[in-house]
N, C-alpha and C positions, 0 to 999 in steps of 0.2 A: 470673463476673467476667472470665474469660479472653476471652470474646466482647466484652465492653465494652472491654478493653484493645486487642484487635485492631482494633476500630473506631477507637479513638483513634489507634493507630499508622498506620492507613490514612489518617486525616485529616491527619496530619503530612506524609505523602508527597504530598499534593495540592498543586497550584499554582493560585493565583488569577490570573485574567486580567481585564483591563479592556477593554471594547469600547465604542467611541463610535458611537452610532446616533442618528438623529433621533427625536423624540418619537412621530411617527405610526408609524414602523416598530416602535418599542418597544411601543406600544399594541397594534398588530395581532399582533405576535409573542406577547405575553402572552395575548391572547384565544385564539390558535391553540393555545398550550400548555395553557391551561385547558380547552379543548375535548377535549384528549387526557388530561386529568386529570394534568398534569405541570407542573412549574415551568419557567420559561424557562431556568434554569440546566441542568436535566436535559435539555431539548431540545438546547441548545447542546452539552452534553457528549456526547450520542448522536451528533450530527453530527460532532464532532471525532474521536470514536472511529472512526466509519466513514471519515471523510476521511483520517485518519492511519494507520488500521489496514491499509490496502491495501499492496500490494507497490510499492516504489519502482521507478523505471526501472532503477536499478543492480541491485537485487535480482532483478528480472525477467530482465535480461540475464545475470546470473550463473547463475540457475537454468537458463535456456535453454542456456548454455554447458556446464554440468554434464550436462544431459540429452543434448546432442549428443555430448559426449565419451563418455558412458556407452553411447550407441547404436552406437559404432564397435566392431565385433567384432574386426577384425584390420586392421592397417595395416603395409605393408612399403614402405620407401622405394624398393625396387627395382621396384615396380609403376608407377612414374611413366611418363608419356608422353615419347617423345623429341621433339625440337624440331619435326620435320616433322609429326608427328601432332597436336601441340598447336596448330600454326598452320594446320592443314588447313581451309580455309574451306568446301570442298565437303562435308566430313563434318558440318558444322553445319546444312546445309540439309535 
């Protein structure tokens, strides 16, 4: 019975969406889903899980920032270049 209630609770947390597509696309999508032995809803759900499951640009940048900061072993403000060295064009060549 607990498993049945768990499924019931999971269903309550699901959101229904409406997608408008033309009849030909709907027919072809249903055929492709049937070829995979799945419902069209299951195929759309798999697509959305993959689509939304990836890292957002913000999350990726935040992760890269944390990795960069973690890779810095030591930093001392006194190790900065003076003005002449920072603007030395010959050193860049």
